[in-house]
PDB file of N, CA, C and O in Angstrom:
ATOM      1  N   UNK A   1      11.010  34.322   8.841  1.00  0.00           N
ATOM      2  CA  UNK A   1      11.091  33.021   8.480  1.00  0.00           C
ATOM      3  C   UNK A   1       9.618  32.439   7.796  1.00  0.00           C
ATOM      4  O   UNK A   1       8.539  32.487   8.386  1.00  0.00           O
ATOM      5  N   UNK A   2       9.794  31.966   6.629  1.00  0.00           N
ATOM      6  CA  UNK A   2       8.447  31.665   6.067  1.00  0.00           C
ATOM      7  C   UNK A   2       8.319  30.082   6.553  1.00  0.00           C
ATOM      8  O   UNK A   2       9.257  29.287   6.612  1.00  0.00           O
ATOM      9  N   UNK A   3       6.859  29.804   6.905  1.00  0.00           N
ATOM     10  CA  UNK A   3       6.580  28.754   7.124  1.00  0.00           C
ATOM     11  C   UNK A   3       5.685  28.033   5.744  1.00  0.00           C
ATOM     12  O   UNK A   3       4.982  28.664   4.956  1.00  0.00           O
ATOM     13  N   UNK A   4       5.931  26.649   5.732  1.00  0.00           N
ATOM     14  CA  UNK A   4       5.287  26.061   4.420  1.00  0.00           C
ATOM     15  C   UNK A   4       3.910  25.167   5.030  1.00  0.00           C
ATOM     16  O   UNK A   4       3.996  24.145   5.710  1.00  0.00           O
ATOM     17  N   UNK A   5       2.834  25.736   4.662  1.00  0.00           N
ATOM     18  CA  UNK A   5       1.337  25.103   5.203  1.00  0.00           C
ATOM     19  C   UNK A   5       1.480  23.805   4.611  1.00  0.00           C
ATOM     20  O   UNK A   5       1.067  22.867   5.292  1.00  0.00           O
ATOM     21  N   UNK A   6       1.912  23.582   3.636  1.00  0.00           N
ATOM     22  CA  UNK A   6       1.729  22.121   3.092  1.00  0.00           C
ATOM     23  C   UNK A   6       2.666  20.896   3.598  1.00  0.00           C
ATOM     24  O   UNK A   6       2.462  19.733   3.252  1.00  0.00           O
ATOM     25  N   UNK A   7       3.683  21.285   4.431  1.00  0.00           N
ATOM     26  CA  UNK A   7       4.458  20.073   4.835  1.00  0.00           C
ATOM     27  C   UNK A   7       4.000  19.744   6.325  1.00  0.00           C
ATOM     28  O   UNK A   7       4.657  18.980   7.032  1.00  0.00           O
ATOM     29  N   UNK A   8       2.659  20.460   6.825  1.00  0.00           N
ATOM     30  CA  UNK A   8       2.119  19.486   7.963  1.00  0.00           C
ATOM     31  C   UNK A   8       1.599  18.344   7.710  1.00  0.00           C
ATOM     32  O   UNK A   8       1.205  18.035   6.585  1.00  0.00           O
ATOM     33  N   UNK A   9       1.531  17.494   8.849  1.00  0.00           N
ATOM     34  CA  UNK A   9       0.801  16.365   8.820  1.00  0.00           C
ATOM     35  C   UNK A   9      -0.553  16.484   8.950  1.00  0.00           C
ATOM     36  O   UNK A   9      -0.777  17.165   9.951  1.00  0.00           O
ATOM     37  N   UNK A  10      -1.380  16.204   8.506  1.00  0.00           N
ATOM     38  CA  UNK A  10      -2.893  16.091   9.052  1.00  0.00           C
ATOM     39  C   UNK A  10      -3.288  15.204   9.837  1.00  0.00           C
ATOM     40  O   UNK A  10      -2.904  14.042   9.705  1.00  0.00           O
ATOM     41  N   UNK A  11      -4.081  15.557  10.744  1.00  0.00           N
ATOM     42  CA  UNK A  11      -4.665  14.766  11.773  1.00  0.00           C
ATOM     43  C   UNK A  11      -5.649  14.049  11.354  1.00  0.00           C
ATOM     44  O   UNK A  11      -6.158  13.485  12.323  1.00  0.00           O
ATOM     45  N   UNK A  12      -6.139  13.807  10.445  1.00  0.00           N
ATOM     46  CA  UNK A  12      -7.243  12.856  10.071  1.00  0.00           C
ATOM     47  C   UNK A  12      -6.787  11.469   9.845  1.00  0.00           C
ATOM     48  O   UNK A  12      -5.728  11.131   9.317  1.00  0.00           O
ATOM     49  N   UNK A  13      -7.775  10.664  10.339  1.00  0.00           N
ATOM     50  CA  UNK A  13      -7.280   8.994  10.015  1.00  0.00           C
ATOM     51  C   UNK A  13      -7.224   8.676   8.507  1.00  0.00           C
ATOM     52  O   UNK A  13      -7.819   9.190   7.560  1.00  0.00           O
ATOM     53  N   UNK A  14      -6.420   7.776   8.566  1.00  0.00           N
ATOM     54  CA  UNK A  14      -6.301   7.190   7.032  1.00  0.00           C
ATOM     55  C   UNK A  14      -7.451   6.608   6.520  1.00  0.00           C
ATOM     56  O   UNK A  14      -8.022   5.866   7.319  1.00  0.00           O
ATOM     57  N   UNK A  15      -7.996   6.731   5.355  1.00  0.00           N
ATOM     58  CA  UNK A  15      -9.001   6.278   4.797  1.00  0.00           C
ATOM     59  C   UNK A  15      -8.690   4.818   4.381  1.00  0.00           C
ATOM     60  O   UNK A  15      -7.658   4.433   3.831  1.00  0.00           O
ATOM     61  N   UNK A  16      -9.960   3.935   4.804  1.00  0.00           N
ATOM     62  CA  UNK A  16      -9.952   2.544   4.559  1.00  0.00           C
ATOM     63  C   UNK A  16     -10.303   2.399   3.344  1.00  0.00           C
ATOM     64  O   UNK A  16     -11.189   3.084   2.832  1.00  0.00           O
ATOM     65  N   UNK A  17      -9.578   1.386   2.660  1.00  0.00           N
ATOM     66  CA  UNK A  17      -9.639   1.128   1.014  1.00  0.00           C
ATOM     67  C   UNK A  17     -10.835   0.004   1.172  1.00  0.00           C
ATOM     68  O   UNK A  17     -10.845  -0.887   2.022  1.00  0.00           O
ATOM     69  N   UNK A  18     -11.652   0.196   0.354  1.00  0.00           N
ATOM     70  CA  UNK A  18     -12.966  -0.779   0.115  1.00  0.00           C
ATOM     71  C   UNK A  18     -12.453  -2.291  -0.390  1.00  0.00           C
ATOM     72  O   UNK A  18     -11.523  -2.502  -1.168  1.00  0.00           O
ATOM     73  N   UNK A  19     -13.149  -3.104   0.140  1.00  0.00           N
ATOM     74  CA  UNK A  19     -12.800  -4.618   0.083  1.00  0.00           C
ATOM     75  C   UNK A  19     -12.839  -4.910  -1.757  1.00  0.00           C
ATOM     76  O   UNK A  19     -11.967  -5.574  -2.318  1.00  0.00           O
ATOM     77  N   UNK A  20     -13.864  -4.354  -2.395  1.00  0.00           N
ATOM     78  CA  UNK A  20     -13.812  -4.746  -3.893  1.00  0.00           C
ATOM     79  C   UNK A  20     -12.559  -3.943  -4.608  1.00  0.00           C
ATOM     80  O   UNK A  20     -12.052  -4.425  -5.621  1.00  0.00           O
ATOM     81  N   UNK A  21     -12.162  -2.923  -4.147  1.00  0.00           N
ATOM     82  CA  UNK A  21     -11.073  -2.320  -4.615  1.00  0.00           C
ATOM     83  C   UNK A  21      -9.836  -2.974  -4.327  1.00  0.00           C
ATOM     84  O   UNK A  21      -8.881  -2.878  -5.098  1.00  0.00           O
ATOM     85  N   UNK A  22      -9.783  -3.765  -3.056  1.00  0.00           N
ATOM     86  CA  UNK A  22      -8.425  -4.280  -2.898  1.00  0.00           C
ATOM     87  C   UNK A  22      -8.401  -5.633  -3.558  1.00  0.00           C
ATOM     88  O   UNK A  22      -7.325  -6.167  -3.824  1.00  0.00           O
ATOM     89  N   UNK A  23      -9.580  -6.216  -3.837  1.00  0.00           N
ATOM     90  CA  UNK A  23      -9.730  -7.419  -4.588  1.00  0.00           C
ATOM     91  C   UNK A  23      -9.363  -7.267  -6.174  1.00  0.00           C
ATOM     92  O   UNK A  23      -8.730  -8.150  -6.754  1.00  0.00           O
ATOM     93  N   UNK A  24      -9.754  -6.225  -6.751  1.00  0.00           N
ATOM     94  CA  UNK A  24      -9.667  -5.914  -7.866  1.00  0.00           C
ATOM     95  C   UNK A  24      -8.316  -5.266  -8.158  1.00  0.00           C
ATOM     96  O   UNK A  24      -7.982  -5.319  -9.342  1.00  0.00           O
ATOM     97  N   UNK A  25      -7.503  -4.688  -7.350  1.00  0.00           N
ATOM     98  CA  UNK A  25      -6.203  -4.345  -7.244  1.00  0.00           C
ATOM     99  C   UNK A  25      -5.116  -5.515  -7.471  1.00  0.00           C
ATOM    100  O   UNK A  25      -4.005  -5.376  -7.983  1.00  0.00           O
ATOM    101  N   UNK A  26      -5.657  -6.627  -7.003  1.00  0.00           N
ATOM    102  CA  UNK A  26      -4.816  -7.733  -6.767  1.00  0.00           C
ATOM    103  C   UNK A  26      -4.714  -8.884  -8.216  1.00  0.00           C
ATOM    104  O   UNK A  26      -5.527  -9.767  -8.489  1.00  0.00           O
ATOM    105  N   UNK A  27      -3.659  -8.579  -8.853  1.00  0.00           N
ATOM    106  CA  UNK A  27      -4.074  -9.395 -10.146  1.00  0.00           C
ATOM    107  C   UNK A  27      -3.644 -10.741  -9.934  1.00  0.00           C
ATOM    108  O   UNK A  27      -4.050 -11.460 -10.846  1.00  0.00           O
ATOM    109  N   UNK A  28      -2.956 -11.369  -9.052  1.00  0.00           N
ATOM    110  CA  UNK A  28      -2.812 -12.731  -9.012  1.00  0.00           C
ATOM    111  C   UNK A  28      -4.144 -13.341  -8.075  1.00  0.00           C
ATOM    112  O   UNK A  28      -4.568 -14.485  -8.240  1.00  0.00           O
ATOM    113  N   UNK A  29      -4.531 -12.693  -7.401  1.00  0.00           N
ATOM    114  CA  UNK A  29      -5.951 -13.235  -7.013  1.00  0.00           C
ATOM    115  C   UNK A  29      -6.980 -13.310  -7.806  1.00  0.00           C
ATOM    116  O   UNK A  29      -7.878 -14.108  -7.538  1.00  0.00           O
ATOM    117  N   UNK A  30      -7.049 -12.484  -8.953  1.00  0.00           N
ATOM    118  CA  UNK A  30      -7.893 -12.541  -9.837  1.00  0.00           C
ATOM    119  C   UNK A  30      -7.763 -13.721 -10.889  1.00  0.00           C
ATOM    120  O   UNK A  30      -8.722 -14.330 -11.364  1.00  0.00           O
ATOM    121  N   UNK A  31      -6.391 -13.954 -11.188  1.00  0.00           N
ATOM    122  CA  UNK A  31      -5.717 -14.823 -11.902  1.00  0.00           C
ATOM    123  C   UNK A  31      -6.252 -16.309 -11.062  1.00  0.00           C
ATOM    124  O   UNK A  31      -6.787 -17.238 -11.666  1.00  0.00           O
ATOM    125  N   UNK A  32      -6.006 -16.309  -9.673  1.00  0.00           N
ATOM    126  CA  UNK A  32      -6.345 -17.544  -9.071  1.00  0.00           C
ATOM    127  C   UNK A  32      -7.810 -18.132  -9.187  1.00  0.00           C
ATOM    128  O   UNK A  32      -8.113 -19.318  -9.322  1.00  0.00           O
ATOM    129  N   UNK A  33      -8.776 -16.874  -9.090  1.00  0.00           N
ATOM    130  CA  UNK A  33     -10.252 -16.851  -8.880  1.00  0.00           C
ATOM    131  C   UNK A  33     -10.621 -17.299 -10.452  1.00  0.00           C
ATOM    132  O   UNK A  33     -11.549 -18.066 -10.710  1.00  0.00           O
ATOM    133  N   UNK A  34      -9.793 -16.729 -11.408  1.00  0.00           N
ATOM    134  CA  UNK A  34     -10.249 -16.945 -12.895  1.00  0.00           C
ATOM    135  C   UNK A  34     -10.230 -18.290 -13.468  1.00  0.00           C
ATOM    136  O   UNK A  34     -10.921 -18.715 -14.394  1.00  0.00           O
ATOM    137  N   UNK A  35      -9.110 -19.053 -12.606  1.00  0.00           N
ATOM    138  CA  UNK A  35      -8.874 -20.352 -13.034  1.00  0.00           C
ATOM    139  C   UNK A  35      -9.800 -21.433 -12.091  1.00  0.00           C
ATOM    140  O   UNK A  35     -10.414 -22.359 -12.622  1.00  0.00           O
ATOM    141  N   UNK A  36      -9.816 -21.211 -10.747  1.00  0.00           N
ATOM    142  CA  UNK A  36     -10.478 -21.997  -9.897  1.00  0.00           C
ATOM    143  C   UNK A  36     -11.846 -22.084 -10.016  1.00  0.00           C
ATOM    144  O   UNK A  36     -12.417 -23.172  -9.941  1.00  0.00           O
ATOM    145  N   UNK A  37     -12.485 -20.944 -10.212  1.00  0.00           N
ATOM    146  CA  UNK A  37     -14.016 -20.899 -10.336  1.00  0.00           C
ATOM    147  C   UNK A  37     -14.453 -21.575 -11.477  1.00  0.00           C
ATOM    148  O   UNK A  37     -15.394 -22.341 -11.273  1.00  0.00           O
ATOM    149  N   UNK A  38     -13.963 -21.497 -12.811  1.00  0.00           N
ATOM    150  CA  UNK A  38     -14.491 -22.194 -13.867  1.00  0.00           C
ATOM    151  C   UNK A  38     -13.974 -23.856 -13.836  1.00  0.00           C
ATOM    152  O   UNK A  38     -14.433 -24.720 -14.583  1.00  0.00           O
ATOM    153  N   UNK A  39     -13.154 -24.030 -13.030  1.00  0.00           N
ATOM    154  CA  UNK A  39     -12.724 -25.274 -12.652  1.00  0.00           C
ATOM    155  C   UNK A  39     -13.385 -26.125 -11.847  1.00  0.00           C
ATOM    156  O   UNK A  39     -13.360 -27.332 -12.087  1.00  0.00           O
ATOM    157  N   UNK A  40     -14.020 -25.647 -10.855  1.00  0.00           N
ATOM    158  CA  UNK A  40     -15.077 -26.194  -9.829  1.00  0.00           C
ATOM    159  C   UNK A  40     -16.292 -26.398 -10.542  1.00  0.00           C
ATOM    160  O   UNK A  40     -17.006 -27.382 -10.348  1.00  0.00           O
ATOM    161  N   UNK A  41     -16.581 -25.384 -11.465  1.00  0.00           N
ATOM    162  CA  UNK A  41     -18.001 -25.326 -12.087  1.00  0.00           C
ATOM    163  C   UNK A  41     -18.124 -26.411 -13.028  1.00  0.00           C
ATOM    164  O   UNK A  41     -19.146 -27.095 -13.087  1.00  0.00           O
ATOM    165  N   UNK A  42     -16.920 -26.629 -13.913  1.00  0.00           N
ATOM    166  CA  UNK A  42     -16.717 -27.767 -14.852  1.00  0.00           C
ATOM    167  C   UNK A  42     -16.876 -29.138 -14.053  1.00  0.00           C
ATOM    168  O   UNK A  42     -17.621 -30.028 -14.465  1.00  0.00           O
ATOM    169  N   UNK A  43     -16.228 -29.234 -13.043  1.00  0.00           N
ATOM    170  CA  UNK A  43     -16.168 -30.456 -12.267  1.00  0.00           C
ATOM    171  C   UNK A  43     -17.520 -31.096 -11.578  1.00  0.00           C
ATOM    172  O   UNK A  43     -17.878 -32.273 -11.521  1.00  0.00           O
ATOM    173  N   UNK A  44     -18.180 -29.828 -11.047  1.00  0.00           N
ATOM    174  CA  UNK A  44     -19.524 -30.101 -10.574  1.00  0.00           C
ATOM    175  C   UNK A  44     -20.206 -30.343 -11.748  1.00  0.00           C
ATOM    176  O   UNK A  44     -20.943 -31.317 -11.592  1.00  0.00           O
ATOM    177  N   UNK A  45     -20.289 -29.793 -13.054  1.00  0.00           N
ATOM    178  CA  UNK A  45     -21.082 -30.081 -14.000  1.00  0.00           C
ATOM    179  C   UNK A  45     -21.048 -31.462 -14.691  1.00  0.00           C
ATOM    180  O   UNK A  45     -22.032 -31.957 -15.240  1.00  0.00           O
ATOM    181  N   UNK A  46     -19.972 -31.974 -14.626  1.00  0.00           N
ATOM    182  CA  UNK A  46     -19.407 -33.195 -14.787  1.00  0.00           C
ATOM    183  C   UNK A  46     -19.897 -34.276 -14.149  1.00  0.00           C
ATOM    184  O   UNK A  46     -20.227 -35.283 -14.775  1.00  0.00           O
ATOM    185  N   UNK A  47     -19.995 -34.176 -12.807  1.00  0.00           N
ATOM    186  CA  UNK A  47     -20.444 -34.919 -11.511  1.00  0.00           C
ATOM    187  C   UNK A  47     -21.997 -34.947 -11.793  1.00  0.00           C
ATOM    188  O   UNK A  47     -22.648 -35.988 -11.705  1.00  0.00           O
ATOM    189  N   UNK A  48     -22.439 -33.959 -12.074  1.00  0.00           N
ATOM    190  CA  UNK A  48     -24.100 -34.036 -12.289  1.00  0.00           C
ATOM    191  C   UNK A  48     -24.436 -34.971 -13.485  1.00  0.00           C
ATOM    192  O   UNK A  48     -25.323 -35.824 -13.465  1.00  0.00           O
ATOM    193  N   UNK A  49     -23.606 -34.696 -14.537  1.00  0.00           N
ATOM    194  CA  UNK A  49     -24.104 -35.593 -15.801  1.00  0.00           C
ATOM    195  C   UNK A  49     -23.834 -36.829 -15.528  1.00  0.00           C
ATOM    196  O   UNK A  49     -24.638 -37.697 -15.867  1.00  0.00           O
ATOM    197  N   UNK A  50     -22.702 -37.143 -14.892  1.00  0.00           N
ATOM    198  CA  UNK A  50     -22.455 -38.735 -14.745  1.00  0.00           C
ATOM    199  C   UNK A  50     -23.382 -39.257 -13.918  1.00  0.00           C
ATOM    200  O   UNK A  50     -23.828 -40.350 -14.265  1.00  0.00           O
ATOM    201  N   UNK A  51     -23.932 -38.631 -12.601  1.00  0.00           N
ATOM    202  CA  UNK A  51     -25.006 -39.104 -12.067  1.00  0.00           C
ATOM    203  C   UNK A  51     -26.335 -39.122 -12.655  1.00  0.00           C
ATOM    204  O   UNK A  51     -27.257 -39.611 -12.002  1.00  0.00           O
ATOM    205  N   UNK A  52     -26.551 -38.615 -13.888  1.00  0.00           N
ATOM    206  CA  UNK A  52     -27.740 -38.619 -14.364  1.00  0.00           C
ATOM    207  C   UNK A  52     -27.772 -39.850 -15.448  1.00  0.00           C
ATOM    208  O   UNK A  52     -28.830 -40.164 -15.993  1.00  0.00           O
ATOM    209  N   UNK A  53     -26.725 -40.422 -15.680  1.00  0.00           N
ATOM    210  CA  UNK A  53     -26.639 -41.783 -16.587  1.00  0.00           C
ATOM    211  C   UNK A  53     -27.508 -42.873 -15.828  1.00  0.00           C
ATOM    212  O   UNK A  53     -27.257 -43.094 -14.643  1.00  0.00           O
ATOM    213  N   UNK A  54     -28.418 -43.486 -16.410  1.00  0.00           N
ATOM    214  CA  UNK A  54     -29.115 -44.393 -15.770  1.00  0.00           C
ATOM    215  C   UNK A  54     -28.147 -45.815 -15.443  1.00  0.00           C
ATOM    216  O   UNK A  54     -27.304 -46.240 -16.232  1.00  0.00           O
ATOM    217  N   UNK A  55     -28.410 -46.327 -14.345  1.00  0.00           N
ATOM    218  CA  UNK A  55     -27.953 -47.755 -14.133  1.00  0.00           C
ATOM    219  C   UNK A  55     -28.020 -48.683 -14.977  1.00  0.00           C
ATOM    220  O   UNK A  55     -29.126 -48.647 -15.516  1.00  0.00           O
ATOM    221  N   UNK A  56     -27.201 -49.741 -15.479  1.00  0.00           N
ATOM    222  CA  UNK A  56     -27.283 -50.726 -16.373  1.00  0.00           C
ATOM    223  C   UNK A  56     -27.840 -52.135 -15.386  1.00  0.00           C
ATOM    224  O   UNK A  56     -27.326 -52.607 -14.372  1.00  0.00           O
ATOM    225  N   UNK A  57     -28.885 -52.493 -16.019  1.00  0.00           N
ATOM    226  CA  UNK A  57     -29.710 -53.796 -15.380  1.00  0.00           C
ATOM    227  C   UNK A  57     -28.838 -54.863 -15.590  1.00  0.00           C
ATOM    228  O   UNK A  57     -29.150 -55.996 -15.226  1.00  0.00           O
TER     229      UNK A  57
END
C-alpha cells in the first residue's frame, strides 16, 4: 500500500493575517473610509472657516 505524504494535516498553527492586510482586503470598509474621512475633514474645515468670520458690531 502506498501512503500519500501530501495528505497529512500539518500540526503547525494557522498563520495570523496582519491587520493592514485584512483592512486592505475589505472593499466595503475602504469605500466607507473613503467617504467618511473626506466628509469629516471638509466639515471641520467649514466650521473653522465660519469660526474665523469676525462678529458684526
